[in-house]
C-alpha positions in Angstrom: 135.7 47.9 -113.4 139.2 48.6 -114.6 142.3 46.5 -114.5 143.0 47.6 -110.9 139.7 48.1 -109.2 136.5 46.1 -108.6 133.4 46.8 -106.6 131.6 44.4 -104.3 128.7 43.7 -106.6 130.9 42.9 -109.5 133.1 40.7 -107.3 130.2 38.7 -106.1 128.9 38.2 -109.6 132.4 37.0 -110.7 132.5 34.5 -107.9 128.9 33.2 -108.6 129.8 30.6 -111.3 132.4 29.1 -109.1 130.0 29.0 -106.1 127.3 27.4 -108.3 129.8 24.8 -109.7 131.1 23.9 -106.3 127.6 23.6 -104.9 126.3 21.4 -107.7 129.4 19.1 -107.8 129.7 18.8 -104.0 126.0 18.2 -103.4 125.8 15.5 -106.1 122.3 16.7 -107.0 123.2 17.0 -110.6 125.5 14.8 -112.7 128.6 16.4 -114.1 127.3 17.1 -117.5 124.2 19.1 -116.5 126.2 20.8 -113.7 128.9 21.9 -116.2 126.3 23.0 -118.7 124.4 25.1 -116.1 127.6 26.7 -114.9 128.7 27.5 -118.5 125.3 29.1 -119.2 125.6 31.2 -116.1 129.1 32.3 -117.0 128.0 33.3 -120.5 125.1 35.4 -119.2 127.3 37.2 -116.7 130.1 37.7 -119.2 127.8 39.4 -121.7 125.7 41.4 -119.2 127.5 42.4 -116.0 131.0 42.2 -117.5 130.0 43.6 -120.9 131.9 41.2 -123.1 130.9 41.4 -126.8 129.4 38.5 -128.7 132.7 38.2 -130.6 134.7 38.1 -127.4 132.6 35.4 -126.0 132.8 33.4 -129.2 136.6 33.6 -129.2 136.6 32.5 -125.5 134.4 29.5 -126.4 136.8 28.6 -129.2 139.7 28.8 -126.8 137.8 26.6 -124.3 137.0 23.9 -127.0 140.7 23.9 -128.0 141.9 23.6 -124.4 139.4 20.8 -123.9 140.7 19.0 -127.0 144.2 19.3 -125.5 143.0 17.7 -122.3 141.0 15.0 -124.1 144.1 14.0 -125.9 145.4 12.8 -122.6 142.1 11.3 -121.4 141.4 9.3 -124.6 144.8 7.8 -124.8 144.9 7.0 -121.0 141.6 5.2 -121.3 143.0 3.2 -124.2 146.1 2.3 -122.2 143.9 1.2 -119.2 141.7 -0.8 -121.5 144.7 -2.6 -123.0 146.1 -3.4 -119.5 142.7 -4.7 -118.4 142.5 -7.0 -121.4 145.9 -8.4 -120.3 144.5 -9.1 -116.8 145.6 -6.2 -114.7 142.5 -6.5 -112.6 143.5 -9.9 -111.4 147.0 -8.7 -110.4 145.8 -6.1 -107.9 146.6 -8.3 -105.0 150.2 -8.5 -106.2 150.5 -4.8 -106.5 149.4 -4.6 -102.9 152.4 -6.7 -101.7 155.4 -4.8 -103.1 156.1 -3.5 -99.6 155.3 -5.3 -96.4 152.3 -3.1 -95.2 149.1 -2.3 -97.1 149.2 1.4 -96.6 152.8 1.6 -97.8 151.7 0.1 -101.1 148.9 2.6 -101.4 151.4 5.4 -100.7 153.6 4.1 -103.6 150.7 4.1 -106.1 148.9 7.3 -104.8 151.8 9.5 -103.6 155.2 8.6 -104.9 154.5 7.2 -108.4 152.1 9.9 -109.6 154.5 12.6 -108.3 157.2 11.0 -110.5 154.9 11.0 -113.5 154.0 14.6 -112.9 157.7 15.4 -113.3 157.4 15.0 -117.0 153.7 14.9 -117.9 151.0 17.2 -116.4 147.4 18.1 -117.2 146.0 15.3 -115.0 148.2 12.5 -116.6 149.4 11.2 -113.1 145.8 10.8 -112.0 144.6 8.9 -115.1 147.7 6.7 -114.8 147.6 6.0 -111.1 143.8 5.7 -110.4 143.4 2.4 -112.4 146.3 0.9 -110.5 144.7 1.7 -107.2 141.4 0.2 -108.4 143.2 -3.0 -109.3 144.6 -3.1 -105.8 141.1 -3.3 -104.4 140.3 0.4 -103.6 137.0 1.9 -104.4 136.8 4.1 -107.5 136.2 7.2 -105.4 139.2 6.6 -103.2 141.4 5.5 -106.2 140.9 9.0 -107.7 140.9 11.0 -104.5 144.1 9.7 -103.1 146.5 10.6 -105.9 144.8 13.9 -106.3 146.1 14.8 -102.9 149.3 12.7 -103.1 150.8 14.3 -106.2 149.8 18.0 -105.8 153.2 19.0 -104.4 154.9 17.9 -107.7 152.8 20.1 -110.0 154.8 23.3 -109.4 158.1 22.0 -110.8 156.4 19.2 -112.8 155.8 19.1 -116.6 159.4 20.0 -117.1 158.9 23.2 -115.0 156.1 24.7 -117.1 154.1 26.1 -114.2 157.1 27.6 -112.5 158.5 29.2 -115.7 155.1 30.6 -116.6 155.0 32.4 -113.3 158.6 33.8 -113.7 158.0 35.0 -117.3 154.6 36.5 -116.5 156.0 38.4 -113.5 159.0 39.5 -115.5 161.5 38.4 -112.9 165.2 38.9 -113.2 167.6 35.9 -113.1 168.3 36.6 -109.4 164.6 36.9 -108.6 163.8 33.7 -110.5 166.4 31.9 -108.5 164.9 33.1 -105.2 161.4 32.3 -106.4 162.5 28.7 -107.1 164.1 28.3 -103.6 161.1 29.8 -101.8 158.7 27.6 -103.7 160.8 24.5 -103.0 160.3 25.1 -99.3 156.6 25.5 -99.5 156.2 22.5 -101.9 158.6 20.4 -99.9 156.5 20.9 -96.8 153.4 19.8 -98.7 155.3 16.8 -100.1 155.6 15.4 -96.6 152.2 16.5 -95.6 150.6 14.9 -98.7 152.0 11.5 -97.6 150.5 11.9 -94.2 147.1 12.9 -95.6 147.1 10.0 -98.1 147.7 7.5 -95.3 145.0 9.1 -93.2 142.5 9.1 -96.1 143.2 5.5 -96.8 142.9 4.0 -93.3 142.8 6.7 -90.6 145.2 6.3 -87.7 145.8 2.7 -88.7 147.0 3.9 -92.1 149.4 6.3 -90.5 150.7 3.6 -88.2 151.3 1.4 -91.2 152.7 4.0 -93.5 154.9 6.2 -91.3 158.1 4.3 -92.0 157.8 5.1 -95.7 156.6 8.7 -95.1 159.5 9.7 -92.8 162.1 8.3 -95.2 160.6 9.1 -98.7 158.9 12.4 -97.8 162.0 14.4 -96.6 164.2 12.8 -99.3 161.8 13.9 -102.0 161.5 17.4 -100.6 165.2 17.9 -100.1 166.1 16.4 -103.5 163.7 18.8 -105.2 165.1 21.8 -103.3 168.7 20.9 -104.1 167.9 20.3 -107.8 165.9 23.5 -108.4 168.9 25.4 -107.1 170.5 24.5 -110.4 167.6 23.5 -112.8 164.0 24.0 -111.8 162.7 22.1 -114.9 163.6 18.7 -113.4 162.9 19.5 -109.7 159.7 17.4 -109.4 161.2 14.6 -111.5 164.3 14.4 -109.3 162.1 14.4 -106.2 159.8 11.6 -107.5 162.8 9.6 -108.6 164.2 9.8 -105.1 161.0 8.5 -103.7 160.9 5.6 -106.2 164.5 4.7 -105.2 163.4 4.4 -101.6 160.6 2.1 -102.7 163.0 0.0 -104.8 165.4 -0.5 -101.9 162.7 -1.4 -99.4 161.0 -3.8 -101.9 164.3 -5.7 -102.6 164.9 -6.0 -98.9 161.3 -7.1 -98.2 161.2 -9.8 -100.9 164.7 -11.0 -100.2 163.7 -11.7 -96.6 160.6 -13.6 -97.8 162.5 -16.1 -99.9 164.2 -18.9 -97.8 167.9 -19.2 -98.4 169.9 -22.3 -98.7 170.8 -22.0 -95.0 167.1 -22.1 -94.0 166.7 -25.7 -95.2 169.2 -28.0 -93.4 170.2 -31.4 -94.7 168.4 -34.3 -92.9 171.6 -35.5 -91.2 172.3 -32.1 -89.9 168.9 -31.8 -88.4 169.2 -35.2 -86.6 172.7 -34.4 -85.3 171.6 -31.1 -83.9 168.6 -32.7 -82.2 170.7 -35.4 -80.6 173.3 -33.0 -79.3 170.6 -30.9 -77.6 168.7 -33.9 -76.2 165.6 -33.1 -78.2 163.8 -35.2 -80.8 163.6 -33.6 -84.3 160.3 -31.8 -84.8 160.0 -33.2 -88.3 161.4 -36.1 -90.0 164.0 -35.9 -92.8 161.2 -36.6 -95.3 159.2 -33.7 -93.8 162.3 -31.4 -94.2 162.7 -32.4 -97.8 159.0 -31.7 -98.4 159.3 -28.3 -96.8 162.2 -27.5 -99.1 160.2 -28.5 -102.1 157.2 -26.4 -101.0 159.5 -23.4 -100.3 160.9 -23.8 -103.8 157.4 -24.0 -105.3 156.3 -20.9 -103.5 159.4 -19.0 -104.7 158.8 -20.1 -108.3 155.1 -19.1 -108.0 156.1 -15.7 -106.7 158.6 -15.2 -109.5 156.0 -16.2 -112.0 153.5 -13.7 -110.5 155.9 -10.9 -110.6 156.9 -11.7 -114.2 153.2 -11.5 -115.1 152.9 -8.2 -113.3 155.9 -6.8 -115.1 154.3 -7.9 -118.4 151.0 -6.2 -117.7 152.7 -3.1 -116.4 154.9 -2.8 -119.5 153.0 0.2 -121.0 153.7 2.2 -117.9 157.4 1.4 -118.1 157.6 2.2 -121.8 155.7 5.5 -121.2 158.1 6.7 -118.5 161.3 5.6 -120.4 160.1 7.2 -123.6 159.1 10.5 -121.9 162.4 10.7 -120.0 164.4 9.9 -123.1 162.7 12.6 -125.2 162.0 15.4 -122.7 165.0 15.3 -120.4 167.8 16.1 -122.9 167.5 19.8 -123.6 168.2 19.3 -127.3 165.5 16.7 -128.0 163.0 18.5 -125.7 163.5 21.8 -127.6 163.1 20.0 -131.0 159.9 18.1 -130.2 158.4 21.3 -128.7 159.2 23.4 -131.7 158.1 21.0 -134.5 154.7 19.9 -135.6 153.1 22.5 -133.4 149.7 24.0 -134.2 147.2 26.1 -132.4 144.4 28.3 -133.7 144.7 32.1 -133.8 142.2 34.4 -132.1 141.8 38.1 -132.5 142.1 40.4 -129.4 139.0 41.8 -127.7 138.1 44.4 -125.1 135.1 44.3 -122.8 132.8 47.3 -122.1 134.6 47.5 -118.7 138.0 47.9 -120.2 139.4 44.4 -119.8 141.6 43.6 -122.8 142.5 40.2 -124.1 145.4 40.3 -126.6 145.3 38.6 -129.9 147.2 35.3 -130.1 148.7 33.7 -133.2 148.8 30.1 -131.8 146.7 29.6 -128.8 148.0 26.8 -126.5 149.7 25.2 -129.5 149.7 21.4 -129.4 153.2 20.1 -130.0 152.2 16.7 -131.4 155.6 15.1 -130.7 155.6 16.4 -127.1 152.0 16.0 -126.1 151.4 13.5 -123.2 148.8 11.8 -125.3 151.3 11.0 -128.0 153.6 9.3 -125.5 150.7 7.4 -123.9 149.5 6.2 -127.3 153.0 5.1 -128.4 153.5 3.2 -125.2 150.2 1.4 -125.6 150.8 0.5 -129.2 154.3 -0.7 -128.6 153.1 -2.8 -125.6 150.2 -4.4 -127.5 152.6 -5.2 -130.4 155.0 -6.9 -127.9 152.2 -8.9 -126.3 151.1 -10.1 -129.7 154.6 -11.2 -130.7 154.9 -13.1 -127.4 151.5 -14.7 -127.9 150.2 -13.2 -124.7 147.5 -10.9 -126.2 144.1 -12.5 -125.9 142.4 -13.3 -129.2 139.3 -11.3 -128.4 141.4 -8.4 -127.1 140.8 -5.9 -129.9 137.2 -6.8 -130.4 136.4 -6.0 -126.8 138.9 -3.2 -126.3 137.5 -0.9 -129.1 133.9 -0.6 -128.1 134.8 -0.3 -124.4 137.2 2.4 -125.1 134.9 4.3 -127.4 132.0 4.4 -124.9 134.3 5.6 -122.1 135.9 8.3 -124.3 132.6 9.6 -125.5 131.1 9.9 -122.1 134.1 11.7 -120.7 134.3 14.3 -123.4 131.4 16.6 -122.8 132.1 17.7 -119.2 135.8 18.3 -120.0 134.9 20.5 -123.0 132.2 22.5 -121.1 134.4 23.0 -118.0 137.3 24.2 -120.2 134.9 26.7 -121.8 133.8 28.0 -118.3 137.4 28.7 -117.6 138.2 30.6 -120.8 134.9 32.6 -120.7 135.5 33.7 -117.1 139.1 34.6 -118.0 138.5 36.6 -121.1 135.5 38.4 -119.6 137.7 39.6 -116.7 135.8 37.5 -114.1 138.8 35.5 -112.8 140.9 38.6 -112.5 138.1 40.5 -110.7 138.1 37.8 -108.0 141.8 38.2 -107.4 141.8 42.0 -107.4 138.9 42.1 -105.0 140.7 39.8 -102.6 143.8 41.9 -102.7 141.9 45.2 -102.2 140.0 44.1 -99.2 142.8 42.3 -97.4 145.5 45.0 -97.7 148.6 44.2 -95.6 147.1 40.8 -94.7 147.2 39.9 -98.4 150.2 37.5 -98.2 148.0 35.1 -96.1 145.6 34.9 -99.1 148.1 34.9 -101.9 147.9 31.1 -102.0 144.1 31.3 -102.2 144.3 33.4 -105.3 146.5 30.7 -107.0 144.1 28.0 -105.9 141.1 29.9 -107.4 142.9 30.2 -110.7 143.8 26.5 -111.0 140.5 25.4 -109.6 138.8 27.4 -112.3 141.1 26.5 -115.2 142.3 23.0 -114.1 145.9 24.1 -114.6 148.5 25.7 -112.3 150.3 27.0 -115.5 147.1 28.8 -116.5 146.6 30.1 -113.0 150.1 31.6 -113.1 149.5 33.1 -116.5 146.4 34.9 -115.0 147.8 36.0 -111.6 151.6 35.9 -111.5 151.7 39.5 -112.7 149.1 40.6 -110.2 151.1 38.9 -107.4 154.3 40.6 -108.4 152.5 44.0 -108.5 151.0 43.5 -105.1 154.4 42.5 -103.7 155.9 45.7 -105.0 153.2 47.9 -103.5 153.7 46.1 -100.1 157.5 46.2 -100.4 157.7 42.5 -100.2 159.9 40.2 -102.3 158.0 39.1 -105.3 159.4 35.6 -104.8 157.3 35.1 -101.6 153.9 35.8 -103.1 154.8 34.0 -106.4 155.8 30.9 -104.4 152.5 31.1 -102.6 150.7 31.5 -105.9 152.5 28.4 -107.3 151.9 26.3 -104.2 148.3 27.4 -103.8 147.8 26.7 -107.5 149.0 23.2 -106.9 146.3 22.7 -104.2 143.6 24.1 -106.4 144.6 21.8 -109.2 143.8 18.8 -106.9 140.2 19.9 -106.5 139.7 21.3 -110.0 136.5 19.8 -111.5 138.1 19.2 -114.9 141.0 17.2 -113.3 138.5 15.2 -111.2 136.5 14.4 -114.2 139.6 13.1 -116.0 140.4 10.8 -113.1 136.8 9.6 -112.8 136.7 8.9 -116.5 139.8 6.8 -116.2 138.1 4.4 -113.8 134.6 4.5 -115.1 133.3 6.7 -112.3 131.8 9.6 -114.1 128.8 9.4 -111.7 131.1 9.7 -108.7 132.5 13.2 -109.3 130.7 14.7 -106.4 131.8 12.0 -104.0 135.4 12.4 -105.2 135.2 16.2 -104.7 133.9 15.9 -101.2 136.6 13.3 -100.4 139.4 15.8 -101.3 138.0 19.0 -99.9 139.2 18.6 -96.3 142.7 17.4 -97.1 143.1 20.1 -99.7 142.1 22.7 -97.1 144.9 21.3 -94.8 147.4 21.7 -97.6 146.3 25.2 -98.4 146.5 26.2 -94.7 150.1 24.9 -94.7 150.8 27.2 -97.7 149.2 30.1 -95.9 151.2 29.5 -92.7 154.6 29.2 -94.4 153.9 32.3 -96.6 153.1 34.4 -93.5 156.2 33.0 -91.8 158.3 34.1 -94.7 156.9 37.6 -94.6 157.3 37.9 -90.8 160.9 36.5 -90.8 161.9 38.9 -93.5 
């Protein structure tokens, strides 16, 4: 194999670890840890034999995988700590209140599984929206499987322009696009992702409660979906880095307006409780006897007042428990939105290990790197989550609301959850880097492009999905395949922007079913034994999203 050709046998061998992983995870016959271990062992054997990677190359790949896993675990560990702190404050008992923000049950699920995680993705990726949203859905009464599966589908559209545009810019830089081509890439991608933004809302409603869910949620979907899609498209015309953030914000504004209107209508106004004399006079004028006595009317007024006071108290408690999430979002926005502070935190206190270059016996080269996936300590999502947790716990303590036994119960609970979630994340990250450095991931994409020929645009999104499924990151998928997509587009005399937009959008879908992302979400709600069930729950809706990407990509190539 060279960088541009691959035979059928080698292609099948390259695909084999993915097939094994999918089969093991989907069947549920093995738990995540042994499934990940078996897949990693298979990838190592194939890398050193069929793909002729040297022992040194494999060692470097394993080192990269462990470092990548550590990056991800920085999000997982701190998110678990945040969740444990909120649980200690009684978040589990407030789930019913979270389910009453909007008038219909499915609408509230859409807020927590579709709009809110999309907003979070605007500034913090690598599964952060899932580990933040899934516990909220559990507190609302959803099963742990559904609590992870719903946001996996709901937020996928925001990944492309999320994380301050990291995935998008990786594609543009890897493909070496000009300024004009980058602009066209952004506009084309915004159309594909905008369509999936609306489709994601529909799928979440259907996953939650079938046709009943759609009947309950369509009002929010038809307002928030188009608004999020159009807002993102308009914003990326000027600044792609904040496209998903702007879209998610638009969705939250819709929720805020509807919530205010809903709860205002539930609180009786002064005009709803008439004075006793007024009631008697109206009854006499109409020839009817009052239905209730003046004393009854006064009692009703008191009960309405008590109900209003109770509602205000409940929402005050909800706001107190949800404080870490608010602090998290405010902090992230304050630091990462301004270009000056964003540039500073991303360029200071950054460290990543260096790795030598390597070349396999089949001619696949991996360049040396001085700082592999450098962790910017001040810009890492885990840093923001930890800061939000500590500030919130401090505030609760000062207000006398933190339970006395909170720290004694929080520490061991968090430590057990963090330990159990670490091994599968590390092993799956190593699978990705071994397959990448050995040339296996690239072989899969090249084989698809060689076989399909002129029909390749229909499968460009699939290539992106394979990359992010394997690595757990759309950014990594673009790093692997954006150059390939641009080269294929040139050979086919197609605009690179079309195939790159398909690569980005397909990568988003693959991210939603990536085992490492699913493991992160499952760990956040204590469902590590449910990874297979979660995977099966998201497969069909993810296929629908990928088909939408395929259809729009083909439409773009035909229209041109």
